[in-house]
N, C-alpha and C positions, 0 to 999 in steps of 0.2 A: 505493499497502500505506500508504504515511504516513497519508494523508489517511482509511483505513480505520478506521485505531488512533489515533485522535484526542489519546487521551491516557497519561503515562508508564506506568499499570497496564494497562490496553491491550497496551502495546507488548512490557509487566515479559511476560505471559501471554502469546503472540503466540511471544516470543520462547521461550520455557522449551518449550510447546509441541514449535516445529519442533524445536529443539536436541535433548530427549529424543526423536525419530520419527527422528532424523537429518533430514534435508529439510535438505539442502541450499543444494538454488537458493530457496527462499524464507526460511530463514538471509538471504544472502548478499547478495537483493534486496532487505528493510528494513535490514537495517543499509547496506546503502551510500548508501538513503532517507532516511535523515534525518539531522539536522543536525551529531549529535555522540556518531556510532558508540561511541565508546572512554569514554561515561559506563554506556554498557551493559556492555560488556568490563571496565572495572574493579571491577565489583560484584559483588555476593556475592547469588546469592540463595536465603531460607528453604524449599528445597523440605521439608526433616521438621526435629522435633527434633535427628534424630545428622546434618544432612547438610545444608550450608550452604554454599554453591558456585558458581563461575564457570561465564556458559557455556562456555569453553572447560576449567575441568576436567571439565562434563557429559559432552562430548561424548569425555572421557579416559577416564572412567569406564566409558559405554558400547563402547568403544574404537569412536567412528567415526570411522576415519580420516581422509577424506575429509572429514569437516568437522574436523576440526583441522587439514588441512594447508590448507584454504583461509580458515579464520581466518589461522591467519599468515600466506598470502600476504595477506591480501587486506587488513588492515586492523594499524595498527601501536600494540598498547596492552600493560599492564603484565603480563608472565610471571611477578610474581615474590604475585602475590594471593594470599592466605592460605586459606584453608578451611581446615571441618571435614567430615569425610569418614566415611561407616560403610563399611567392606571385607571382601571377606573373597580373604587373600592365599595361592594355591593351596590345603595343605592345612587353614589353619586354621579358625578356628572367626570369625564377624563381630568385627570391634572398632572400635571410634572412634578414628580417629587425627585431630590439632588441627596448625595451623599447619601444612597441607603444602600445597603449589605444583603446581601440575600436571605437572611433571619427576616429582617424586617419587611420584604416583596411577601414574604410567606404568612407571617401575621397579618400582611392586610389585604392578603388573598384567603385568610381564614383557612390555610390547609393542613389541619392537622399532623397530618403524617409528616411530611414534610419539616414542618416546624420545630417535632420531635428528634427526626432523623441530623438536624444542624445542630441543635441544643448539643446531642449526644458527642456529636464531635468535634465541639466547643466551640460554639458558633458562641460572641461575646451578646448576651443576653442583656444589655443595659447600653448600645448602642447607640448614639442621638443621630438622627438626620439632621438638617439642613434646618428645619424648623424646630428641631429640638426632642421630633415624637422620637416614642420608642417601641417596641416591640409586642410589650406591654400595652402601648396605648393602642395598636391597632387590635387588641384580642378582645379590648374593653368598650371598644367601636363596636363590632363583633355580639359582645356580650356572653362569648364562649367563659361559663367561670370554670369553668373544670381547667381547661387550657390557661386562664391565670393566676389560678391553684400552680398550676406544674412549670407557668414560669418565675414565679415567687418561688418556688420551690429546689428554681435551677439558679437561686440570686437575683431575681430583677426585683429593681428597685421603684415601687411603689409612689414614691413620692415623688420626682422623676418628672417637673411638667412641661409645657407644651411652651411654645412661646408666646404670651403676654398672659404665663402663670395659667395657663388654664390646665385642670385638670385631671388624671382620671376619670376621679371622684365628681364632677362635675361632667365631663364626658358622660360620663352610665347614667347619669342623670341626664342629662340632655338628650340621652341614644331610649331612655327609660328602664334599662335594665335592672330589675327590681332587685332579681336573684345576685345579679353581679351588683347592687348596691348595697345589700345584707352582705355577706362577702367584703367591701373594702370597710363599711364603714364595723359589724360588728366581731370578724374575726382580726383585720389587720388592723383597726384605730384609727381610718382618718380622719382625720377634724370635720363634722360637720357645720363650722363655719367658718369653712376654710372658703378664699374667694380670688377671685382673677382680676385682671388690671378692671377693667368695669364694673368693680365690684358686683360682681354677680357671686353669690353663696347658691351655695347646690339647693339650698329652699328658694332661693328666687327660681333657681331653674324647672324647679317639681313646680312652684306656681304658673311660671312662663307655659309649659305644657300641659300646662290642664291637671296635672294629676295629683287626682284626691287620695290614693294609697300614701303616692313619697311625700306628700306635703305633711298627715297624717303619720310618717314614719323619722321624719327630720324631726318634728316636734316633740316628738317621747325623748327622739335622744339629743335633744339639748337647744337643736336648734333658734337662733335669734333675726328674731324681725333686724336688718340691717335699716341702719336710718341712709336710706343715696345719696351718689354722689350726686355734682350740678346735673341738672337736668333727667335726672333718674329716677326710680320707682325703691321705694323697698318692697317686698312679696308682700305684705298687705296691703298697699298703694296699685301697685299691678292685679294682688286679686279683685278690688275694687273695682279697678279700669274695664276689668275683661269684663265683668257681669258677673264672677263667679260668689255669691250669695255663701257658698257652699265654704270655701276655701276661705272667706273673711272670717264668717264665723267657728272655721279652725283656728284662727289664726288669733281673733281677740284675744283671748285669755291670756296671750303671752306677751299681752301690748297695753301704752298707760290709754288712761283715759279720754288723751288728748289722739292719741294714732288712730282711736275709736270709732272718733268725731269724727274724723277727717276721712275714715273711710265709709263712711256714712256718709257724708256727706261723697265722693267722688266716685262712691255709687248709685249714688244717686241719679249723679251727673251722665253719667255714665250710660242709663236708662235713657237721659232723653237726645245722646246723640245719634243718632242716624246710622253713624257709620260702622258702628257695633250689633245692629240685628234693629227690629223693625225701633219705633220709640214706643217707647212707654211714658208717659209723662203721668201717669196714677205709680206707679212703680217712684219714680222720681218724686215727687210729693213727700211719699210710703217715709223716702229717706231723706230727704232734707226735712222731715218734722220728724224723726226720730231725733238728726244730731241736730234741732235746733231745740231742742227738749233735754238733752243731755245738757246744753252749754247755760240755757236758766237753772238746771237743777243744780250747778258745779260749779254758777259764777265762769263763761268760763266764754267771754265773749268775742265772736270774730274780729281782725286785725284786718281794715276796710283800704279797699286803696284810697290815698290821698286826695282822688281828684275823680271828675265820672267824664265817660264820654258818651259823643254823639251815640256813636254806634248801638251802643247800652239804652238809649235812649233816657242816659244821663242819671242811671239808677245803681244804687247800689246795691250789693248784699242783702237780706231781710235779715234783722238782728236778732227776731223773735216770733211765734207761733202768729197772733197776729197778721204780722206784715203778710208772712207767705198763705195768710191763709187768703188773702187781698187777691192774689195772683191765681186760686186754684182754677180758676173763670177764664183766664185767659195762657192760651196756650205760647204764646210768642214771650207774655215777659219772664214764662217760665223755662225756658228757651233762652230765655237773657240772664235766668239766675244760676243755670244750668254750666257758660259759659265765664261767668263770673267767679263763680268757683273754681272751675277747670283752669281760671286765670291765677288765683290768687293760689291750687295750691299746686299748679303744675308750673307755673312759671309760666312768660310770655314766651320763652325761649324753646322749650317744648316743644317737640313734633308731635305730638301726640294734640296738645292746645291747639296747636298751629291748623294740623291736619279738622280737629274743631272748626273752627271758624272756617277754613277749605272747602269742610260740606256743609256749614247750615247756610255762605252762603249759595253754594248748588241747588240748594233745594228752597231756596228761593226765588232766583234765576227763575227754575224749570214750574215753579206756580206764580207767574209770570211777576213775582217784585223784586222786578229787578234791580230798582234803584238802592234796597237793602241788600238784596243780594249781592253788589259790585263795592257798598261801601265796608261791608265786612272783607273783601276780598282787599279792595284798598287797607285794610287798617292791618291786614295780613303779611301783605310789601310793605309796610312802613317796618312791622316787626324785623324784618329779614333784614330790611336796611341798616335798620338801630340798631342792629346787633351781630350787623356782620355774618350776616347767616347766607349761603350759598344757594342761589333760590333753582329749583329745577327747571330745565328746561321746560320739558314738556310740560310743566304745570302753566307757564308765562302764555305758549301754545294755545295751550287749552283757555284761556284767559281772553285773549286773542281772537278766538273762534266762537268763542260766546259773545261777544261784543258783535261782530256778524250778525249771529242771529239775533241778538237783541238789535241794534238798524234793520233787519228785515221784515221785523215786525212795526218798521218805523219807531219806533221809541227813543227817545235823547240820549245820550248819555256825554257827560260834564266835559267840557277839554281840561280840566282841573285832575279827572282822572283819566283822558288820553294822555294827559302831557305826564301823569304818574307813570304810568305804565311805560311809555316811551322811553325816561330814564332811567327804572328797571334794567330795560331791555339792552339800553347803551348801553349802562354800565355790563352787564354780564357779556358782549363784543366785550369791552376791553378784557374783563376779566379771566372768562369761560374760551380758550381759545379754542379747545377741544371740540366745543361744542358753535362754532363760529356760524359757522356756515346754516346749522339750524334756525341760529339767533337770529340770523339776517333776514333769511326767509320771512322769520315770524316777522319782524317791523316790519320788513315790506310791506309784508299781507295787512298788517296796522293802519302805514300809512295809506296803505288803496281803502281802508275803512273809511280814514279819519277825513279822505277827497269826499266819499260818498255820502259821508254825514253833512258838509260843506254842503255840497250839487244841492240836494234834499233840504236844505234850510235853503236858498237858496233860489231855489226855483218850483 
């Protein structure tokens, strides 16, 4: 065989071909007949722009268990050769991973037999790829408790964190692997109050995933309702914003009175917002009332904004049950109450609050209350500008398309509003070079509308 493959390039070509086909006999025969087989086993081959792999890695990616077994048993070579691979892990899209070893790839593909073969032949169980992911993390992604236990028994460090302080426990919660969570916490002693760079704790992730079982599990093991970072929510407030009464009621006993009151208020505001499901103003009123009763009983008045705003009809939030009762028959005022509460609790820069303004504006525009809807959008844009928050190009396009519809219905749009959105688009043209063409077309679209408006009023 070696005489047929006279050059190294010919040997390379033959090995790549036979390994990709899974031809164990041919690969073994060739490698056994050449003087230095390790030279071929320890190098990487550029199969494509995304895949630069060793022969062992190619066998692992193809899940050729017999090929992997033959290479490990027949030859002594470096199992820690670093590769670049493009793979799809379970339900994820194709992604390129760098500094990958064969064991990490086998774990990512959840191939138990290959994992054990590599570990038994001395593969490094704590190798970290470019993102600091480990083979154990891959196993946690799949939720395989037996394989996690196997790697731990062979020296895997459960405390190695991926980039952004993403832990194995946090990943297991996100993937909702209940049995694995039990193992990590109850047997390995993982901290239920650990958190990542975004301040997301296991309890927060359990709420985000909507798992009552996981929420109850962590509360029973001492998980705390961490106060949020700027622009984020605590687990309790996240549950309230998701309209999850059951999760709110589960977490409330572990929280302060003020946290309970604010959760009731946010829950009520969420039931008013259509972006979270159908609008249920009766439930909003019920939660607002409960919060006000608690405030009155324990003398905890709200801290209201210092000034009123035209888009909220110059209203302030209700401080008493009697004030709230006056709004009961007026759905518009209850919506305003909900928005005022969301601004106080979430803050004007919070994406959820800004989304509520956007959605309420769209609801008003869809019911021919054009001026009220536009006013909310302009207020939202002003928050973007005031706090230097980037604006999605598609959102600007949506505004302009709606303006076109309003003009078509022969309804006026104020020059002030048109100028305001022109300024915003111009700012985005200077800031967002990636979306320059898209925003430029939006601006031209808006200019066309303005011309139509003035022609309409002239003639």
